N, C-alpha and C positions, 0 to 999 in steps of 0.2 A: 388184276392183270387183263392185261383184253389178249386174245388169242386171234392171228389168221391161219389156216388155211393151207400150207404150203405148196402140197399134193398130196396121195398115197395117205394121207391119214400124217402126215408133218405139219409143227404146229409153232409159229417166232413169236413171238409175244411182240406188240407190237413197239407198246413203250421201249423196246432196245432198241426198235431201227434207227438209224440211221443217212443210210443210202438205198438204193438199188439199182443197179444196175448193170448193162449189158455186157457180158462177157469178152464182146471182141475185143476191144485196145490191146494194147501193147499191155496200159502201166495195170490192169484189170491181169493181166495173164500172171505175171511180176509178184499183183499181189496175192490170190491163190494159188500159186506155187511156191510164196514163200509164208505164203501159216498151213499152207501144207506141211511143210518142211517142222516149221514149229508145233505140229500138231492143236491150231485152233484150227483147220477147217470142220464141219460139220457140211459131207454129198449126200443133198435130199433128192437125187435125179434117182435114184433106183437103175444107174445105170442106161436112163435115156440120155440125151441131151445136157448141157446147160443154155439156159435160154439169158436164165437172172441169175446176178448174184447178190446180197444181201452182209449187208453190211453192220452192224453193231455195232456199240456205245462199249460193248464190253470185250473187242479183238475177234471179236468170233466169224467167222466169215461163214455164210450157207447159201449152198449148193439148190437149186433147181433147174423141172425142168421145165416150168410157168412160166413166159414171157412181163417180163420188166408192169409193163403198163398193166397185165391181170393183178398181177399181183400188189401193183399200186391201188389200187380201181379196190380190190379185197380187202386194204387197210383205208379206205376214203370210206366205204357202207360200212361199215365201222363204228368210226366217226361216226358217221351220221345215226349209225341207229343210233348213240351215245349219246347221240344232242335228243332226239325225239325223247327218249329216256328219261334225259332230266328233267322235259320240259312238261310231262307230264304229273313229274313226284311234285317239281312248285304249287 
């Protein structure tokens, strides 16, 4: 299981991420509200402004203060590291 840091020592499994989106649109705001009501919302912002919403394949919604580009960059760096590791093991 590969994990990425989403701020303040909080981690998310890369294999579970379906989408990383901005919280600004009305559909995403509704998704956040519905998730909060269902109890499937994880707020990892520590009181800061939400800048990215991570949607997982298990219908959990994770809020983070990092920008979507930052989170996506961390996912890409993790993928590149794995590819390099596989090449050296061959």
